C-alpha positions as CSV (number, residue, x, y, z in Angstrom):
1,M,87.5,125.1,-32.9
2,E,91.0,124.4,-31.8
3,L,92.4,125.7,-28.5
4,F,94.8,128.0,-30.4
5,E,92.1,129.4,-32.6
6,K,89.8,130.1,-29.6
7,L,92.5,131.8,-27.6
8,K,93.4,133.9,-30.6
9,A,89.8,134.9,-31.3
10,S,89.3,135.9,-27.7
11,G,92.2,138.4,-27.9
12,V,94.4,136.6,-25.3
13,K,98.1,137.3,-26.0
14,I,99.6,134.2,-27.6
15,D,102.9,133.1,-29.0
16,H,104.5,129.8,-29.9
17,H,107.8,127.9,-30.4
18,Y,107.4,125.1,-32.9
19,S,104.5,123.1,-31.7
20,D,104.3,124.6,-28.2
21,L,101.6,127.2,-27.6
22,Y,102.1,130.1,-25.1
23,C,99.5,132.4,-23.8
24,E,99.4,135.0,-21.1
25,D,98.1,133.7,-17.8
26,T,94.7,135.4,-17.5
27,E,91.3,134.4,-16.2
28,E,90.0,134.5,-19.8
29,A,92.8,132.2,-20.9
30,W,92.0,129.7,-18.1
31,A,88.3,129.7,-18.9
32,I,89.0,128.8,-22.5
33,I,91.7,126.2,-21.6
34,K,89.2,124.4,-19.2
35,E,87.0,123.8,-22.2
36,Y,89.8,121.5,-23.6
37,P,90.5,118.8,-21.0
38,E,92.9,117.1,-23.4
39,W,95.4,120.0,-22.7
40,D,95.8,119.3,-19.0
41,Y,99.6,119.7,-18.8
42,I,100.4,123.3,-18.4
43,C,103.7,124.8,-17.5
44,Y,104.2,128.3,-16.0
45,F,106.9,130.8,-16.7
46,D,107.6,134.5,-16.5
47,D,108.3,136.2,-19.8
48,I,110.9,139.0,-20.3
49,D,108.1,141.5,-19.5
50,K,107.6,139.7,-16.1
51,N,104.0,138.7,-16.9
52,K,103.0,135.2,-16.2
53,W,102.6,133.0,-19.3
54,L,101.3,129.5,-19.8
55,E,103.1,126.9,-21.9
56,I,100.8,124.3,-23.5
57,P,103.0,121.7,-25.1
58,F,102.0,120.5,-28.6
59,A,98.9,122.8,-28.7
60,Y,100.0,125.1,-31.5
61,S,97.8,123.7,-34.2
62,P,99.2,125.6,-37.3
63,H,102.5,123.7,-36.7
64,W,100.7,120.4,-37.1
65,A,98.7,121.6,-40.1
66,D,102.0,122.5,-41.8
67,K,103.4,119.1,-41.1
68,Q,100.2,117.4,-42.4
69,S,100.4,119.3,-45.7
70,I,104.0,118.1,-46.2
71,I,102.9,114.5,-45.5
72,D,100.0,114.8,-47.9
73,E,102.3,116.2,-50.6
74,E,104.9,113.5,-50.1
75,T,102.2,110.8,-50.1
76,S,100.8,112.1,-53.4
77,I,104.2,112.1,-55.0
78,M,104.8,108.5,-53.8
79,R,101.5,107.4,-55.2
80,E,102.3,108.9,-58.6
81,R,105.7,107.2,-58.7
82,F,104.5,103.8,-57.3
83,P,100.9,103.2,-58.2
84,I,99.3,100.3,-56.5
């Protein structure tokens, strides 16, 4: 399960901007993030509501799934036009 999916399933408040994942800075969020050592670069910031949030660059997996579906579609079109 992806980091984003696990945070979402746990009920941690999440948000995103393009490929960057944001989650509220809670003990539960940190417990989940520690299970994913590949996401070791975390930024901190205060949201408008003055709660602390974590920014995990490039960790919003739906963004990448959308990109992959576009690549798959374009690859299919190219294979039809230019068969090998």
